[in-house]
N, C-alpha and C positions, 0 to 999 in steps of 0.2 A: 504494500500500500504506500504509494509515493504521491506527494502533493507539493505544489509550488508554494514556498513560503513568501507571503506578501508583506510589504512594509505597512504598518498601521497608517490609516489616514491622518490628516492633520488634527482632526478633532474626533473624539468619541464621547458618547453620552451614556449616563448611567441613571436609571430610575431608582428612586428611594421611596419607601412608605413613610407616612407620618410617624412621629414618635421620638422618644429619647435616644434610640440607637442611631437614627439618622443624624440628629443634632450632634451627638457625640462624634460620629465619623467625620462630619464637616468641621467641627470645632477642633478636633485633635488630628485632622488631616490623615486619614488612613482608609484603605480599602479592606473590606471584610471578604474573606475567602470561605466558600462552603464546600463540604464534601459532596461527592456525587449523589449519595443517597438522600441528601437534604434538598436537592433541586426538584423542580416541579414536573419533570419528565420521568416517568417510571422506566423508560427505556435507556436512560443515561447509564452508561457503564456496562450495559448488557451486551457485551461484545463476544465474538467467537474466537477463542484461542485455539491455535493448532496444538496437537499433542507434542510436536517437535519443540515448540516454544516452551512449553511447560517442562519438558525434559531437559532443555538446554539451561534454563535459569533456576530450576529447582531439582532436588534429588528425589524425583518421582519415577517409579519404574512400572508399577502395575496400573491397569486402566482405572481402578477405583481410586488410587492415589492421585492420578492425573485429574480426574473429575472433581475430587474434593479440593484440589489446589485451584482449579478454575473458579469454583464458587468462593473460595477464600479470597481470591484476588479482587472480586467485586466487593466483598465485605471489608477488606483491609484498607483502612484510610491512610494510604501512603501519598495522597495527592489532594489538592483542593483547587477550586476555580473561582474566578471573579469575572462577572459577565458585563459586557458593554454592548452598545448598538450604535449604528450610524444614523438612526432616525429618532428625533425627539418630538414628532408630531403624531405618532401612531396611537390611534384611539384605543386599541386593544391593550397595548402595553401600559398606557396611562391608567387603564381600568384595572389590569391584573397586578401591576407592580407598585402602584402608588395608592392602593386602597381607594379605588373609585375617584381618582383625580384629586385626592386630598394631600398627596405627598409632593415630591419635587423631582425634577430631572436636572442633573448636573452635567455641564459641558466641560470636558478636560482637553487641554492642549497637549497632544501626544509628543510634540517636539520639545516640550519644556521639562520632560522627565524621562530619563533612560529606562524606567520601568516598562514603558510601552514598546521598547525594542523587542520585548518578549511576547507582545500581543500577537495573536493569530486569528485569522478569520475562520468562522465556522462554515463548514461545507454541509450541504443538505442532500441526503440520499436515503432511499428506503432499502438499500442493500447493506446488510450487516458486514462490517469489515472483518477480514480474517487476519488475526494477529500472529505473525510469524517471526517478527524481530522486536527488540525493545523499542525501536523507533516507531514501528507500527503501533505499539501500545500507547506511546505518548501521543501520537497523532490522532488516535481514536477519541481523545478528549475534545477534539475540535470537530466533531461530527454529530449531527442530529438528523432526524427524519424530516421529510419535506413539509410536514404539518407545521413546522416551526420556522419556515423560511421567511415569513413576514417580519421576524424579529431582526433580521440583518445583523446577526450577532458577531462580536469579536470577544475573545477570551484571553485572560491571563491565567497561566497555569503555574502552580507551586508544587514542588515535590518536597514532601515533609521529612521523609526518613532515608532518602538516598537509595531507593531501590532501583533495580534494573539498570545498572551501569551508569546511573546519574548521581551527581552530588546533590545533596539537599540544599535548599535555598536558605542561607544562614540569616538573611535579613527578615525572615518571616517569623513572627512571634504571636502565639495565641490567636491564630486566624487572621491576624492583621498585618498589613504592609503599608508603611507610610508613603505618602506622595509629597512632592515638593509643593510649597505654597503657590508658586507661580504657575503650577499645572492647572489649577482650578480657574476656568475662564468665566463661566456664567452659571447662574442657577435659574431654572424655569419653575415657576409655581403652577400647581394644578388649578383647575377651575374651582375646586372646593377647598383649596389650601386656606387655613385660617389666618386671620390677621396676626394672631399671636405667633404662629410659626414664621410668617414673613418677617415680622419685626425682629424676632430672635435671630434668624439667620443673617439678616442685614447687619445687625449689631455685631455678631460673631465675625463677619467678614471684615468689618472695620477694625476690630481688635486683633484678629489673628492672621490677617493676610496683608502683606505690604502693598501688593498691587490692588487696584480697584476691581472688585468683582461686579460684573453686570447682572442685573436681575430683570426678569421678565414675568409678566402676567400672561396666563393662557386665556385665549378668547375663542369662543365658538363662531366660526364663519358659517352662518346658516345658508347663505347663498351657494357656497361651494361645498357645504357639508364636511368641514374639516376644522382642525385646531390651528390657530395662528397665535403669534406671540407679540406682545407689546412691551417695549423697553420701559422699565419703571424709572420715573423721575420723581422729584419731591412732590409733584402735584398729582401723580396718578397712581400712587402706591395702593390705593383702594381698588 
């Protein structure tokens, strides 16, 4: 399974639900990474390992040992993911990932932080990948079925324990990886984001970020049946 590695676009977006964890992530400038089994797609990580792959990387000889090891690889949390998108106007993602448009969508400048040099684009296919090499195994984390293609997803991948010929990422601590302050470019508020959340995030940006963060309100364009955004000034924060 070979794929072309693409450079991340200039900007990527990340949807956040409302609440204290989102506020904490923006205030303390970090990305949260999730295990496969905590993602919202039950097919995540359900990949097909070749018997040769299992025998090469693990001391398994019998068929039963091989099958048990395949199941263990799915349960073994040796990796974690952080998800982004190139689309900040998708109605479904605003509904699914921001608790019915009450959270935010943050825009990150990929050129402002080397962390995004590791970002990879998700490919969409309904054919399960066959894992024959350790690189196949890593690349399978950047694949989803075509049902999810509307998300236009990019991912950061973290290896926790240095399995399968890879060194673990030493900057990763307790599911968190810090990003540089200049990396955060803008924050988009949902249609139902509260004034309390808006004011809190604007105040955090003034206190914790040297550069000026741009803020936008989301607006429904009824004529075109889509979401648009309006830059917030002192006169239109409401």
